[in-house]
C-alpha positions as CSV (number, residue, x, y, z in Angstrom):
1,M,-0.8,-19.7,-2.2
2,T,1.7,-21.0,-4.7
3,A,3.8,-18.8,-7.0
4,H,1.7,-19.8,-10.0
5,E,-1.5,-18.6,-8.1
6,I,0.1,-15.3,-7.3
7,I,1.6,-14.3,-10.7
8,L,-1.3,-14.6,-13.1
9,R,0.1,-13.3,-16.4
10,P,2.7,-10.8,-17.7
11,I,1.5,-7.4,-19.0
12,I,2.6,-6.8,-22.5
13,S,2.1,-3.1,-23.5
14,E,4.1,-0.2,-24.8
15,K,4.5,1.3,-21.3
16,S,5.5,-1.9,-19.7
17,M,8.0,-2.7,-22.4
18,K,9.8,0.6,-21.8
19,G,10.6,-0.6,-18.3
20,I,12.5,-3.7,-19.4
21,A,15.6,-1.6,-20.1
22,N,15.7,-0.7,-16.4
23,K,14.9,-4.3,-15.3
24,A,11.3,-3.4,-14.3
25,Y,8.7,-6.0,-15.3
26,T,4.9,-5.8,-15.0
27,F,2.6,-8.6,-14.1
28,Q,-1.1,-9.2,-13.3
29,V,-1.2,-10.6,-9.8
30,A,-3.8,-12.1,-7.4
31,P,-5.9,-9.4,-5.8
32,D,-5.1,-10.6,-2.2
33,A,-1.3,-11.0,-2.8
34,T,1.0,-8.7,-0.8
35,K,4.2,-7.2,-2.0
36,I,6.2,-9.7,0.0
37,D,4.2,-12.6,-1.6
38,I,4.8,-11.1,-5.1
39,K,8.6,-10.8,-4.4
40,H,8.9,-14.4,-3.3
41,A,6.8,-15.7,-6.2
42,V,8.9,-13.8,-8.9
43,E,12.2,-14.9,-7.3
44,E,10.9,-18.6,-7.2
45,L,9.5,-18.6,-10.7
46,F,12.3,-16.8,-12.6
47,G,15.3,-17.2,-10.4
48,V,16.1,-13.5,-10.1
49,K,16.7,-11.0,-7.2
50,V,13.9,-8.5,-6.6
51,R,14.8,-5.0,-5.4
52,K,11.4,-3.5,-5.1
53,V,7.7,-4.2,-5.8
54,N,5.1,-1.5,-6.6
55,T,1.4,-2.5,-6.8
56,L,-1.8,-0.8,-7.8
57,H,-5.4,-1.7,-8.3
58,V,-6.8,-1.2,-11.8
59,R,-10.5,-0.3,-11.8
60,G,-12.8,-1.9,-14.4
61,H,-13.8,0.3,-17.3
62,L,-17.3,1.0,-18.5
63,R,-18.0,-0.8,-21.8
64,R,-21.0,-0.6,-24.1
65,Q,-22.3,-2.9,-26.8
66,G,-25.4,-1.4,-28.3
67,R,-27.7,-0.4,-25.6
68,S,-26.2,-2.8,-23.0
69,Q,-23.4,-1.6,-20.8
70,G,-21.3,-3.1,-18.0
71,F,-17.9,-2.9,-16.4
72,T,-14.8,-5.0,-17.1
73,P,-13.4,-6.7,-14.1
74,S,-11.1,-4.9,-11.7
75,W,-7.6,-6.4,-11.2
76,K,-4.3,-5.9,-9.5
77,K,-1.0,-4.9,-11.2
78,A,2.5,-5.2,-9.9
79,T,5.7,-3.7,-11.3
80,V,8.8,-5.6,-10.1
81,S,12.2,-4.0,-10.2
82,L,15.3,-6.3,-10.2
83,T,18.7,-5.6,-8.6
84,E,21.5,-4.4,-10.8
85,D,23.5,-7.7,-10.5
86,S,20.4,-9.9,-11.2
87,K,19.9,-11.6,-14.6
88,T,17.0,-10.6,-16.8
89,I,13.7,-12.6,-17.2
90,E,14.1,-14.7,-20.4
91,F,10.4,-14.5,-21.3
92,F,10.7,-10.8,-21.9
93,D,14.0,-10.9,-23.8
94,G,12.4,-12.0,-27.1
95,M,9.9,-9.1,-27.0
96,L,12.3,-6.2,-27.6
């Protein structure tokens, strides 16, 4: 898998934006990606040094529209912490 197939998109939410001050960034990743794969992909794409990777599976939520109901898709989320001497990710700098 390439780095672009592992890191699908950044997560932009209030909770994930609070982590930017501590150099912790949140991404949606491929469901079969491991922590090591995620670490190498972030280092390759953004040119930073990763200290730690935390992952979790987000279950789909029940949604209703009228009398129809279904579930949103499940996905995998990764929070990547950078080392103290690493530079920041430029994509998130304009969001603060």
